[in-house]
C-alpha positions as CSV (number, residue, x, y, z in Angstrom):
1,X,0.0,0.0,0.0
2,X,2.8,2.4,0.9
3,X,4.5,1.8,-2.4
4,X,1.3,2.4,-4.3
5,X,0.7,5.7,-2.5
6,X,4.2,6.8,-3.1
7,X,3.9,6.1,-6.8
8,X,0.7,8.1,-7.0
9,X,2.4,11.0,-5.3
10,X,5.5,10.8,-7.5
11,X,3.5,11.1,-10.8
12,X,2.1,14.6,-10.1
13,X,5.4,15.7,-8.6
14,X,7.2,14.5,-11.8
15,X,4.6,16.3,-14.0
16,X,5.1,19.5,-12.0
17,X,8.9,19.2,-12.4
18,X,8.6,18.6,-16.1
19,X,6.3,21.6,-16.4
20,X,8.8,23.7,-14.4
21,X,11.5,22.7,-16.8
22,X,9.5,23.9,-19.7
23,X,8.8,27.2,-18.0
24,X,12.5,27.6,-17.4
25,X,13.0,27.1,-21.2
26,X,10.6,30.0,-21.9
27,X,12.2,32.2,-19.4
28,X,15.9,31.4,-19.8
29,X,16.4,30.5,-23.5
30,X,17.2,34.0,-24.7
31,X,20.3,35.4,-26.3
32,X,23.1,35.9,-23.9
33,X,25.1,39.2,-23.8
34,X,28.3,37.2,-22.9
35,X,29.1,33.6,-22.6
36,X,30.6,32.2,-19.4
37,X,33.8,31.4,-21.2
38,X,35.9,30.8,-18.1
39,X,33.4,28.2,-16.8
40,X,33.1,26.6,-20.2
41,X,36.8,26.3,-20.8
42,X,37.4,24.8,-17.4
43,X,34.8,22.2,-18.1
44,X,36.1,21.6,-21.6
45,X,39.6,20.8,-20.2
46,X,38.0,18.5,-17.6
47,X,35.9,16.7,-20.2
48,X,38.9,16.2,-22.4
49,X,40.9,14.8,-19.5
50,X,37.9,12.5,-18.5
51,X,37.6,11.2,-22.0
52,X,41.3,10.1,-22.3
53,X,41.8,9.0,-18.7
54,X,38.4,7.4,-17.7
55,X,35.8,7.1,-20.5
56,X,38.2,5.6,-23.1
57,X,39.8,3.1,-20.7
58,X,36.4,1.9,-19.7
59,X,35.3,1.7,-23.3
60,X,38.4,-0.5,-24.0
61,X,37.3,-2.9,-21.3
62,X,33.7,-2.8,-22.6
63,X,35.1,-3.6,-26.0
64,X,36.6,-6.8,-24.6
65,X,33.4,-8.1,-23.0
66,X,30.9,-6.8,-25.5
67,X,31.5,-7.9,-29.2
68,X,30.5,-5.6,-32.1
69,X,27.3,-7.6,-32.5
70,X,26.3,-6.8,-28.9
71,X,27.2,-3.2,-29.3
72,X,24.8,-2.9,-32.2
73,X,22.1,-4.5,-30.1
74,X,22.7,-1.8,-27.4
75,X,22.3,0.9,-30.1
76,X,19.0,-0.6,-31.3
77,X,17.7,-1.0,-27.8
78,X,18.5,2.6,-26.8
79,X,17.1,4.1,-30.0
80,X,13.9,2.2,-29.4
81,X,13.6,3.8,-25.9
82,X,13.8,7.2,-27.7
83,X,10.8,6.5,-29.9
84,X,8.2,8.0,-27.4
85,X,10.3,11.2,-27.4
86,X,10.3,11.2,-31.2
87,X,6.5,10.6,-31.4
88,X,5.6,13.4,-29.0
89,X,8.0,15.9,-30.5
90,X,7.0,15.1,-34.1
91,X,3.4,15.7,-33.1
92,X,4.3,19.0,-31.3
93,X,6.0,20.1,-34.5
94,X,2.9,19.1,-36.6
95,X,4.9,16.4,-38.4
96,X,2.0,13.9,-38.6
97,X,3.6,11.5,-41.0
98,X,6.8,11.4,-39.1
99,X,4.9,10.8,-35.8
100,X,3.1,7.9,-37.5
101,X,6.4,6.3,-38.7
102,X,7.9,6.6,-35.2
103,X,4.8,5.1,-33.7
104,X,4.9,2.2,-36.1
105,X,8.6,1.7,-35.4
106,X,8.1,1.7,-31.6
107,X,5.3,-0.9,-31.8
108,X,7.1,-3.2,-34.3
109,X,10.5,-3.0,-32.7
110,X,9.1,-3.5,-29.2
111,X,7.3,-6.7,-30.3
112,X,8.9,-8.2,-33.4
113,X,12.3,-6.6,-32.5
114,X,12.5,-8.3,-29.1
115,X,11.9,-5.3,-26.9
116,X,14.0,-3.2,-29.3
117,X,17.2,-5.2,-29.4
118,X,16.7,-5.5,-33.2
119,X,15.6,-2.7,-35.5
120,X,13.1,-4.9,-37.3
121,X,11.3,-1.8,-38.7
122,X,14.4,-0.6,-40.4
123,X,16.0,-3.8,-41.5
124,X,12.9,-5.6,-42.8
125,X,10.1,-3.0,-43.3
126,X,12.5,-0.1,-44.2
127,X,10.7,2.3,-41.9
128,X,13.0,5.2,-41.0
129,X,12.5,8.7,-39.7
130,X,14.7,11.4,-38.4
131,X,14.8,11.7,-34.6
132,X,12.9,14.7,-33.0
133,X,13.9,16.3,-29.7
134,X,12.3,18.8,-27.4
135,X,15.2,21.1,-28.2
136,X,14.2,21.0,-31.9
137,X,10.6,21.5,-30.9
138,X,11.4,24.6,-28.9
139,X,13.5,25.8,-31.9
140,X,10.6,25.3,-34.3
141,X,8.5,27.4,-31.8
142,X,11.0,30.2,-32.3
143,X,12.6,30.1,-28.9
144,X,16.3,31.2,-29.2
145,X,19.1,28.9,-28.3
146,X,20.3,31.0,-25.3
147,X,23.6,30.6,-23.6
148,X,26.3,28.2,-24.7
149,X,27.3,25.9,-21.9
150,X,29.8,23.1,-21.4
151,X,29.0,21.0,-18.4
152,X,31.1,18.3,-16.6
153,X,30.7,14.8,-18.1
154,X,27.6,15.6,-20.3
155,X,29.3,18.1,-22.6
156,X,27.9,20.9,-24.8
157,X,24.5,22.5,-24.5
158,X,22.7,25.7,-25.1
159,X,20.1,26.8,-22.5
160,X,17.4,25.5,-24.8
161,X,19.0,22.1,-25.5
162,X,19.8,21.5,-21.8
163,X,16.1,22.1,-20.9
164,X,15.2,19.9,-23.9
165,X,17.5,17.1,-22.8
166,X,16.0,17.0,-19.3
167,X,12.5,17.3,-20.7
168,X,13.1,14.4,-23.1
169,X,14.2,12.3,-20.2
170,X,10.6,12.3,-18.9
171,X,9.6,10.5,-22.1
172,X,12.0,7.7,-21.7
173,X,10.0,4.5,-20.8
174,X,12.6,3.7,-18.1
175,X,11.6,6.9,-16.3
176,X,8.0,5.7,-16.0
177,X,9.0,2.9,-13.6
178,X,7.8,3.8,-10.1
179,X,10.5,4.9,-7.8
180,X,13.1,5.7,-10.5
181,X,14.7,9.1,-9.7
182,X,13.8,11.8,-12.2
183,X,16.5,12.2,-14.9
184,X,18.5,9.1,-13.7
185,X,17.6,7.2,-16.9
186,X,18.6,10.1,-19.0
187,X,22.0,10.4,-17.4
188,X,22.6,6.6,-17.4
189,X,21.6,6.4,-21.0
190,X,24.1,9.1,-21.8
191,X,26.9,7.3,-20.1
192,X,26.1,3.9,-21.7
193,X,25.7,5.5,-25.1
194,X,29.0,7.4,-24.8
195,X,30.9,4.2,-23.8
196,X,29.2,2.2,-26.6
197,X,30.0,4.9,-29.1
198,X,33.6,4.9,-28.1
199,X,33.8,1.1,-28.3
200,X,32.2,1.1,-31.7
201,X,34.9,3.5,-33.0
202,X,37.6,1.1,-31.8
203,X,39.0,-1.7,-33.9
204,X,37.9,-5.2,-33.0
205,X,39.8,-6.9,-30.2
206,X,41.1,-9.3,-32.8
207,X,42.1,-6.6,-35.3
208,X,45.8,-6.4,-36.4
209,X,48.2,-4.3,-34.4
210,X,48.4,-1.9,-37.3
211,X,44.7,-1.0,-37.0
212,X,45.1,-0.3,-33.3
213,X,48.1,1.9,-34.0
214,X,46.2,3.9,-36.6
215,X,43.3,4.3,-34.1
216,X,45.6,5.6,-31.4
217,X,47.0,8.2,-33.7
218,X,43.7,9.5,-34.9
219,X,41.3,8.9,-32.0
220,X,41.0,12.5,-30.8
221,X,40.5,15.8,-32.5
222,X,39.7,18.7,-30.3
223,X,38.5,21.9,-32.0
224,X,39.5,25.3,-30.4
225,X,36.8,26.6,-28.0
226,X,35.5,29.3,-30.3
227,X,35.3,26.9,-33.3
228,X,33.5,24.3,-31.2
229,X,30.9,26.8,-30.1
230,X,30.3,28.0,-33.6
231,X,29.9,24.5,-34.9
232,X,27.6,23.6,-32.1
233,X,25.2,26.5,-32.9
234,X,25.4,25.7,-36.6
235,X,24.5,22.1,-35.9
236,X,21.5,23.2,-33.8
237,X,20.2,25.4,-36.5
238,X,20.5,22.7,-39.1
239,X,18.6,20.2,-37.0
240,X,15.8,22.6,-36.3
241,X,15.5,23.4,-40.0
242,X,15.2,19.7,-41.1
């Protein structure tokens, strides 16, 4: 009984929190007169250190225990968890056909695709649609990007995209499980996706030594801070325009 009551209380609280996040988007996503460059550059250096000293070593271990086939299954599973996000944001952007495709993909992949571990909709039915996020929805609604931010571990955001990232987390089916802390699935999915992406970019554990040497020489390319900020905003604008 206590768990049922707690679950009932958590749902309105979560709805209020998500609503508050959206209100913050409306209030805070405005052009900034000056970017917090010192804060951003400090976090950029930390994230670069974290990548080379923590995330990549973990990805190397992950590469040993998870073969390429398994890594692809992780990608398919996580993309299926994002379909509710894509459905809602496609509808909010009045993209009815795209919302229908995402709905069909979610149903087919959750059933015939074994809870999403196989992208049956794409591989067999050839159903594909571009992802849609709350950040893109807010952009379509003409909300400006706002401040450019680099945060520890989670990387680059604008004010709008940060709010969108948190809001999209509420649409992840894992966040609907009673008792799951708000935004925990979003953060966990980010970590797993990052490690899986790093592992996918590595050669197979059985690859020749030459492939590993080539990987070590080309694995990082860090753009200067100003260039990275410009490319980030350009990418945001292109995704909203799609």
